[in-house]
C-alpha positions as CSV (number, residue, x, y, z in Angstrom):
1,M,44.7,-27.6,39.3
2,K,47.5,-26.2,41.3
3,Q,49.8,-23.3,40.6
4,E,52.5,-25.1,38.6
5,L,50.1,-26.1,35.8
6,N,49.7,-22.4,35.3
7,K,52.9,-22.6,33.3
8,L,51.0,-24.6,30.8
9,A,48.0,-22.2,31.0
10,Q,50.2,-19.2,30.5
11,F,51.9,-20.8,27.6
12,L,48.6,-21.7,25.9
13,K,47.2,-18.2,26.3
14,E,50.5,-16.6,25.1
15,K,50.7,-18.8,22.0
16,R,47.0,-18.3,21.2
17,T,47.3,-14.5,21.3
18,Q,50.5,-14.6,19.3
19,A,48.6,-16.7,16.6
20,G,46.0,-13.9,16.5
21,L,43.2,-16.2,17.6
22,S,40.4,-15.6,20.0
23,Q,39.2,-18.3,22.5
24,K,36.1,-18.6,20.3
25,D,38.2,-19.2,17.2
26,V,40.1,-22.0,18.9
27,A,36.9,-23.5,20.3
28,T,35.2,-23.5,16.9
29,K,38.3,-25.1,15.2
30,L,38.4,-27.8,17.8
31,G,34.6,-28.5,17.5
32,Y,33.6,-27.1,20.9
33,S,30.3,-25.2,21.1
34,T,31.6,-22.8,23.7
35,S,34.9,-21.1,24.5
36,Q,34.6,-22.1,28.1
37,F,37.0,-25.0,27.7
38,I,39.7,-22.8,26.3
39,S,39.2,-20.3,29.0
40,N,39.5,-23.0,31.7
41,W,42.7,-24.3,30.1
42,E,44.2,-20.8,30.0
43,R,43.3,-20.2,33.7
44,G,44.8,-23.5,34.8
45,I,41.4,-24.8,36.0
46,S,41.7,-27.8,33.7
47,H,44.0,-28.8,30.8
48,P,43.4,-30.1,27.3
49,P,43.5,-33.8,26.4
50,M,46.7,-35.0,24.9
51,H,45.4,-35.2,21.4
52,T,44.1,-31.7,21.7
53,L,47.5,-30.4,22.8
54,R,49.0,-31.6,19.4
55,K,46.2,-29.8,17.5
56,L,46.8,-26.7,19.5
57,A,50.5,-26.9,18.7
58,S,49.7,-27.0,15.1
59,M,47.1,-24.2,15.3
60,Y,49.5,-21.9,17.3
61,S,52.5,-22.7,15.0
62,V,54.3,-24.3,17.9
63,L,56.6,-27.2,17.4
64,P,55.2,-30.4,19.0
65,D,58.4,-30.8,21.0
66,E,58.0,-27.3,22.5
67,M,54.5,-28.1,23.5
68,F,55.6,-31.4,25.0
69,Q,58.4,-29.8,26.9
70,V,56.1,-27.2,28.5
71,L,53.7,-30.0,29.5
72,L,56.4,-32.2,30.8
73,N,58.0,-29.4,32.9
74,A,54.6,-28.3,34.3
75,T,53.8,-32.0,35.2
76,I,57.2,-32.6,36.8
77,D,56.8,-29.4,38.9
78,Q,53.3,-30.5,40.0
79,I,54.4,-34.0,40.9
80,Q,57.3,-32.5,43.0
81,I,54.9,-30.2,44.9
82,D,52.4,-33.1,45.5
83,L,55.2,-35.4,46.7
84,K,56.6,-32.8,49.0
85,E,53.2,-32.1,50.5
86,K,52.6,-35.9,51.1
87,F,56.1,-36.5,52.4
88,Y,56.1,-33.7,54.9
89,S,52.4,-34.1,56.0
90,T,53.3,-37.8,56.7
91,E,56.2,-36.6,58.8
92,V,54.0,-34.3,60.9
93,E,51.5,-37.2,61.4
94,V,54.3,-39.5,62.6
95,Q,55.6,-36.9,65.0
96,N,52.1,-36.4,66.4
97,Q,51.7,-40.1,67.0
98,V,55.0,-40.3,69.0
């Protein structure tokens, strides 16, 4: 995952700690045998499935709309970065072919 998804990662960590939960607490409540999944989400290595984001919102006392907005903004930012990289790398390839 790239840097922009770290907005979601930071949000998840912040809300978990505000809720007074450890990564192990969250993992147990979600039915995971290890807290590694939660750690990966909070470091931006991966992100939770959609249905899990709704559970996390409830667990962290976050309105679903707030969770959705953070996810949406992080996704839009990442798409913008990806498109910019593709667009400008294509431009360089075209210039090199001329």
